[in-house]
C-alpha positions in Angstrom: -127.1 152.8 -5.2 -128.8 149.8 -3.9 -129.2 146.7 -6.1 -132.8 147.6 -6.7 -132.0 151.1 -7.8 -130.7 150.2 -11.2 -132.9 150.8 -14.3 -131.9 148.5 -17.2 -132.7 149.9 -20.6 -132.4 147.9 -23.8 -133.7 148.1 -27.4 -134.9 144.5 -28.2 -136.0 145.6 -31.8 -135.9 148.6 -34.1 -139.3 149.6 -32.7 -139.1 148.9 -29.0 -137.5 150.2 -25.8 -137.5 147.9 -22.8 -136.9 149.2 -19.3 -136.7 146.9 -16.2 -136.2 147.6 -12.5 -136.5 145.6 -9.3 -138.5 147.1 -6.4 -138.3 145.8 -2.9 -142.0 145.4 -2.6 -144.7 142.8 -3.5 -146.2 143.1 -7.0 -149.6 143.9 -5.6 -148.3 147.1 -4.2 -146.2 148.0 -7.3 -149.3 147.4 -9.5 -151.6 149.4 -7.2 -149.3 152.4 -7.5 -150.3 152.5 -11.2 -154.0 152.4 -10.8 -155.1 155.5 -8.9 -154.4 159.2 -9.3 -153.7 159.6 -5.6 -150.7 157.2 -6.1 -149.7 158.3 -9.6 -149.4 161.9 -8.4 -146.7 160.9 -5.9 -144.3 159.3 -8.3 -145.1 159.8 -12.1 -143.4 162.6 -13.9 -140.3 162.3 -11.6 -142.3 163.3 -8.6 -143.0 166.8 -9.9 -146.6 168.2 -9.3 -149.1 166.4 -11.4 -152.7 166.9 -12.6 -154.2 163.5 -13.1 -157.4 162.3 -14.7 -157.9 158.5 -15.2 -160.5 156.0 -15.8 -158.6 152.8 -14.9 -160.4 150.1 -16.9 -159.9 148.7 -20.4 -161.1 151.3 -22.8 -160.7 154.0 -20.2 -158.7 157.1 -20.8 -156.0 158.9 -18.8 -154.4 162.4 -18.9 -151.5 163.5 -16.9 -150.1 167.1 -16.8 -146.7 167.4 -15.3 -145.7 170.8 -13.9 -142.0 170.9 -14.2 -139.6 173.0 -12.1 -138.8 175.1 -15.2 -142.3 176.4 -15.2 -143.4 174.4 -18.3 -146.3 172.0 -18.3 -146.0 168.7 -20.2 -149.3 166.8 -20.9 -149.6 163.1 -21.8 -152.6 161.0 -22.6 -153.8 157.6 -23.7 -156.2 154.8 -23.4 -155.9 151.6 -21.2 -155.9 148.6 -23.5 -155.5 145.7 -21.1 -155.4 145.4 -17.3 -154.6 142.0 -15.7 -154.3 142.8 -12.0 -151.6 142.5 -10.6 -149.7 141.0 -13.6 -149.9 143.2 -16.7 -150.9 146.7 -17.8 -151.0 147.9 -21.4 -152.0 151.4 -22.7 -151.3 153.9 -25.4 -149.1 156.8 -24.7 -149.0 160.2 -26.4 -147.1 163.3 -25.5 -149.5 166.2 -26.4 -146.5 168.4 -27.5 -146.0 165.9 -30.4 -149.5 164.9 -31.4 -149.9 161.9 -33.6 -146.9 160.0 -32.2 -148.6 157.3 -30.3 -146.8 154.3 -28.8 -148.0 151.4 -26.8 -146.6 150.6 -23.4 -146.9 147.1 -21.8 -145.9 146.7 -18.2 -145.3 143.2 -16.7 -145.0 142.8 -12.9 -143.2 139.7 -11.7 -142.7 138.9 -8.0 -139.8 136.7 -6.7 -139.1 136.5 -3.0 -141.1 139.5 -2.1 -139.4 141.8 -4.7 -141.0 142.8 -7.9 -139.4 143.2 -11.3 -141.3 145.8 -13.4 -140.6 145.4 -17.0 -142.0 148.1 -19.4 -141.8 147.5 -23.2 -142.7 150.5 -25.4 -143.5 149.9 -29.0 -143.2 152.7 -31.5 -144.5 153.1 -35.0 -141.2 154.0 -36.4 -137.5 153.9 -35.7 -137.5 157.7 -35.8 -140.1 157.8 -33.0 -138.2 155.3 -30.9 -134.9 157.1 -31.4 -136.6 160.4 -30.7 -137.8 159.1 -27.4 -134.4 157.7 -26.5 -132.7 161.0 -27.3 -135.3 163.0 -25.3 -133.8 162.1 -22.0 -136.2 159.2 -21.5 -133.8 157.1 -19.5 -133.0 159.9 -17.0 -136.6 160.8 -16.5 -137.6 157.2 -16.1 -134.9 156.7 -13.5 -136.2 159.7 -11.6 -139.8 158.4 -11.7 -138.7 155.0 -10.6 -136.8 156.5 -7.6 -140.0 158.4 -6.7 -142.0 155.1 -7.0 -139.5 153.3 -4.8 -139.9 156.1 -2.2 -143.7 155.8 -2.3 -143.6 152.0 -1.9 -141.3 152.3 1.1 -144.0 154.3 2.9 -146.4 151.4 2.3 -144.4 148.9 4.2 
């Protein structure tokens, strides 16, 4: 593993999960990878085939359907709450397989010496929802998605 291939996962409170990873790319590019379906399709959902609908603006909605290798489809949806390009992105996140369990993701993009630290903090409504996400394989899936994002960013250099 390269030094930028390490996802750090912590639980800063009973209702939060924080994930952080460094990318060898400027934050403008890392942020841009989050703002269009043509980019999202190449890395989100661990790089599996993805249907993507998004209206990338505060108040806009998105829906992603991941087509997993096991033949199952997994749908996720939410609303963009805040977009501060290229610094911050905040949105609601709901797995359609568990309706009503909505969390809020806040992504912060910080650049130092041409590398970007992406920190994602997810806030849940309950400890049970947080722990359920942790136990769902979230860390492994996030690592796979971050590797796919890293591979996409490498093609943009």
